[in-house]
N, C-alpha and C positions, 0 to 999 in steps of 0.2 A: 167468236170474235165480236168485239164491241166497236161499232163505228158510229159516227155522228148521225143523228136522225136525218133521214132523207138521202143519205150518201149511197150512191149506186155504182160508184166507179171501182176500179181495181184496188184491192186492199193495199194500204201503204204501211211502211215501217211506222210504228207508233200506234197503229190500230191494234190494241192489246188483245191477245188471245188468252182467255182464262180456261183452266181445266181442273176438275176435281174428280174425273172418272178414273181413279186409281185407288189402290188399297188404303183405307183409312182417310180418304179424301172427303172433304165436305165444303161445298159452296152451292147455294141454290140458284140465284141468278144475279146479274149485274145490270144496273141502270147507268147509262151515260148521262153525266151532268154537264161536263165540258171536256175539252181536250185534256184537262189536267185533273179532273175530279170524277169519281165514280162511287155510286152507292152499291154496297155489297150486301146481299141477303143470305144468311146461313140457312141451309136446308134443315128442317126439323128432323128429329129422330124418326126412323121408319115407323109408321103406324102410330106415332104419338107426336102431335103438334106442339106439346107443352115445352119441349126441351130444345133450345137453340143456343149453343155456346161454343162447341168445338168447331174450328174451321181449319182447313188444310188444303191448299190449292196451289197451282202453278200459274205463272204469267210469262208469256213469250211474245215474240214479234215486237220487241221494244226498240225504241230509238235511243241511241247513246245520248246521255245527259238529259233524257226525258224525265221531268219531275211530275209526280202525281200525288194526289191525296185520295186515299181509300177510306170510305165511311162504312163501318159495320152498323146497320141501322135496326136490326131486329133481335138483339139479344133477349133471351127469356128471363135473365136475372138483372136486377138493377144494382144490387151491391156487387162490387167487383174490385179486384186487386189493381185494376187499371187506375183507380183513384189513388193508389199508394205507390205508383211509379212502375207498375208492371208494363212490359211491352211484348209484342209478338216476337216470334223467332223467324229468321230468314236464312236461306242458303241459296247458292246458285251452282250451275254445272261446273264452273271453274273454281268455285270456293265451296266444297261440299260439306264443310263443317258448320253445323247450326250456330248462329249467334243471335243475341237479342238486339232488336233495334234500339237506337239511343232513346232513352225515356223522354228527352226534350222534344222529340218528334211525334210523341203520342199524346192524344187528348181524349178525355172522357168527360162528357158533358150532356146536359139536357138540350135537345135540339128543337128549336121552334118549327123547323121544316118537317119534323117527324112526330107531330103531336106531343112535343116535349118529352118524348121517350129518350132514354139514355143512348148515346151513340159513342162508339170508339172510332176515332179518326187517327190515321197516321200519314205522315208525309214521307215520301221515298224518292230517291233519284236513281234511275237505272243507269249503270255506267258501262255496260258491255252488251253490244247489240246482239251477239250470237248466244248469249247465255239464256238459259231457262231459269227463272227465279221461282223459289217456292217459299210460301208464307204459311205459318201454322200458329195456332193458339199456344201450344207448348211443344216440346220435343216429341215427335211421334215415336211410338214403339208398336210396330205392326205385328199381326199374327204371323206373317212369314218370317219376320226377324226372330220371333220366339222359336219357331220351328227350326230355323238354322242354328240358333244357339243351343237348343236341346239336342239336336243331332250332333253338334260338335262335342257336347258333353258325353253322349253315348259312345262316340268313336274313341274316347279315352279309356274305355273298358275299366272304369274304376270299380273295385269290388264292393264299395260301400254306397254306390249310387244305382238305383233302379228307376227306370222310366217305364210307365205303363199308360195305356189308353183307358181312362176310367169310363169314358162314354163319348158320344158324339153330339154336336149341336143340332139344331133344327136343319141347318144347311150342311150338315155332315162334316163339320170341322172337328178336329181332335180336341178332346178335353184331356189334357195331360196331367198325370200325377207323378211327382217325384218322391221317392223314399230315400232318405240319406241317413245311414247309420252303419255301424259295423255289422256284418252279416250274422254274427252269433246272437245279436240282440233280437232277431225276429223269430227265434225258435219258439214253438208253441208253449213249452213248459216254463219259459222265462218271463218274469214280471217286466213290464215295459213302461217306461216314462215316455209320453208322446206329446209332441208339439205339432199343431196343425196350422198351416198358414195358407191364405188365399189372397188373390189379387185380381184386379181388373173386372170386378162384377159391374162397375160403371166404366164403359169402354173408353170414354173421352179422358179418363184420369190416367194419362200415360205415365206420369211420374211414378205411379204405383209399380209399374213393370220394372223401372230402373231400380227401385228399392228392393223389389223381389229378387232381381238378378244379383244385386249386391249380397243379399242373404245367401243365395245359392252358391255364388262364387266363393264366399268365405267358407261355407260349410264343406265344400268339396276340396278345399285347398289344403296345404301342408302346414298351416299355422298351428303351433302347439295347442292353442285353445280349440281350434276346429277338431283336432285329433281327440282331445279330451271329451268334447261334446259328442262326437260320433261313438265314443266308447260307452256313453251312459244314457244317451237320449236318442229317440227315433224322431226324425223330422219328416213330416209329410207336407208337401207343398203343391198347391194347384196354382200355377202361375198366371192362368188366364181363364177366369170363370165364365166370361161372356165373349167367346171368340167371334161369333157372328156380329155382335155390336161393334167390336174392334175393327173387323174387316170392313164393315159398311160405313165407318166414320160417324157412328152415333156418339152422342155425348153421355147419355144416361141409360138407354134402353137396349133390349134385345131386338132381334129382327122383327118380332111380333109386337113391339111397343111396350113390353113389360119392364118395369124397374125391378130386376131380379132381387135386389136387396130389400124388397118389401114382400117377398113371397116365401120366406123360409118356413113359415108355419105349415103350409100345405102346397108344396110345389107339384106341378103337374108333370108327369113323365113325357107328355106330348108337347105342352107349351113351354115348359122350363126344364128340358132334359138335363142340362149341365148341373143346374142347382139340385135337381132331384137326385142325381147320381152322387153328388158330394154329400148331401144330407144323409142319404142311405148309408154311405160309408161311415160317416161319423156316428150315426145311431148304432150301427153294427159294432163298431169298435167300442163304443160306450157300454155295450152289453157284455163285452168280454171281461171276465173277472181278472184276467192277467194284464189288462191294459189300464193304465192310469192316464187319461187324456187331460193333461195339465194346463195346456194353453190352446186357445184358438185366437189367432190374430188375422184380421181382415184388413188389407192395405188399400188405402184410398188417397186421393189428392183433394185439396181444399181450395175453393175459388175465392175465398174472402179473408183468409187468415194467413199469418206468417208462421214460419218454423214447422218442425214436426211436433206432433202432440198426439195424445190418445183420448179416446172416449172409453169409459168403463161403465159397469152396471152399479146400481144402488142395491144394497142389502140391508136387512134389519139387523143382522149380526155385526156389531161394531168391530169385532176382531177380524172378521172376514173383510170388512171395508179396509181396515189397516193393511191386511195382507195383500189385498188387491193393489194397493198403492206402491208396493215394494218394487215391482218390475219397472214401472214408469220412472220411479226415482233413480233406480240404478241406471236406466238408459240415459237419464238426464246427466248423470255423472260421466258417461262414456261418449255421448254425442253432443258436441257444442251447439248444434243446430236444433236439438230437441228441447222443448219448453214444457216443464212440469206445470208452470202457472197457467198455460193454455189447456192443460189436460183437465177433463171434467168427467164426472160420474153422474149418470142421469137415467131416468126411466120415462122419457117422453113417449106419449101415446103414438105419435107419428112414426116412431122408430121401432114399434113392436114387431114388425116383420123382418127386421134386419138379422143378419147372422149373429152379431154380438148379443142382441136382446134374446133371440130365440134360444141360442145355445146356452146362454147364461142361465136360462130357466130349466133347460134340459139336463145339463151336466151337474155333478154334485159340487159340494162346497169346497172341494180341493182343486177345482178347475177355475181358470180365469179367462174371460173372453174380452177382447179389446178390438176396437177399431183404431188402426194406426193411420193418422192423417199426415200428409206432408203438403206444404204450400206449393201451388203452381208457380209461385214467383220467387220468394226469397226467405231469408232467415236473419234474425238478429242474434248475435252472440253476446256474452256477458260484457265485453269491452267495446263493442261496436257502437258507433254513433249513427250509422246509416245501414239500411238493409243490404245484405249480400245476396245477389241473385243466385239461384240454384243453377248448376250445370248438370249435365247427364252424370258426370263423375261424382258430383256432390250428392246426388240422389243415391247412387250406388254405395257411396261411403256410409250414408245413413243406414242402408241395408246391412252393410258389414258390421256396423256398430250394434244394430239390433241383434244380430247373430252372436256377437261377442258377449253381449249382456247376459245371455243365458248361462255363461260360465259363472258370472258373479251370482246370479240367482241360485244356481244349483249348488254352489258352495254353501249358501245359507240353508238350502233344503236338505243337502246331504248331512250337515251337522245336526239339523233338527231331527233327522231320522236315525241319529246315533250311529252313522257309518262314516266316521271322520277320515278313514284312510281309503275311501273309495276312489278319490282322485289322488294319484301318487305323484303327478307332475308338480313342479314348483309353480307358485303363483306367477302369472304373466301380466305384465303391464299392458293394458288394453290399447293404449295409444301407440306404443313402440314395439310391442311383442317381446321385450326383454324380460328375463326372469327378475324377480325382486322378492323381498321378504318383508313381512311386517305390515303390509297394506291389506285392507279388507278383512274378511273372515277366512283365515288360511289355516292349513294343516300346520301343527306345531304350536298353536296357542293352547293354553289350558282352557278347560270347559267354561269357567266363569268368564274369562275374557271373551271367548267366542259368543257366549250367551249375551253378554253386555252389548257387543257390537251388533248382534242380530236384532236385539230389541231396539237399539239405537236406529238401525236401518228402517225398522217398521215404524218407529215414532216419527222419523224425519220424513 
């Protein structure tokens, strides 16, 4: 409870009670400035004072029509989407759906009272005395929510879905691995095309979990494209690579203060057990001559850019560079919020320990490793004049479009492998799900037409 300095009487309505002692909560302490203004300090990641961005807390004991200004005064980043109109999300007990605060009530500025550091302030009016209000940096997606979601999938007893515990975190939380494919694809004597996807290595990047759930929902559904993909591809998905960090409300680090996405080269089974388990599995699969590990995609959220976009690796082989651009280009066609112009390919030294960079060097030249980023805030579409804020559903839709894009990609790949009749189903419009003919690289075109279109896709 925050009361005026020197106040010793019985707490009154309007003496705000702040709380972040719950799963994925984060708030360090609160300074009383006046009855209407409060300075809020984000708790740094556990064992690492460098990272302060994610917040998630409740406020109660409010007075009806009480107006307040909350100032977040210790962000560890200066560049922020708050400069571009982003606003925090809020819900209350009587209105349990998250919604963004009006951007006109949010300010991001250099503050003379805080050594000219950047401060984010927002004005808010409490309108219901008995409500508990919750504010967060972005839509939270907790470890418990994931466990409930995975348990609900298991209860469906789908023959093409397997859930297993790949390992445990330092605090003994589950590291889940999903395998989605038709059961006959996993027989030891059969050659396997494999796609590996991970999310939430950075725990505060909650949009990554919504994208990942969108991928899973699509792949386990009855859409004809999902059925085709399950027939020909094995999907392995680790939906939460840093469960302790997520549970604790960290932004970037694990319980012990490690940025796990800088430790792929030599993860410790003791300090980085979840990362160690995932790396071991990938290395083991890569050594299996019957497995072609074709994609590794690590899903993140970005705090300074709009839209979805990808990071890829740089190669000396120009043809490999062109081939690596195919999947992002196809995704750009299927997802209106995905930006190919924001997509970049690099070999930054500071990114050497990331999954994308490490696995890009480990796997052979038929494998492609990407970081898929999605904005914490919004996206611009081809015809839009203003940014469209992301919702939970919009994040999941991006995930569904990522999954659908593999059908486009593998039509190209299947033709290249000279197995044109491997997919017997008609082409499917990725937006509507309706069958269509004559689009993309489909069965029924002659070889020269298909070759022309494949080369066109690579060049574009």
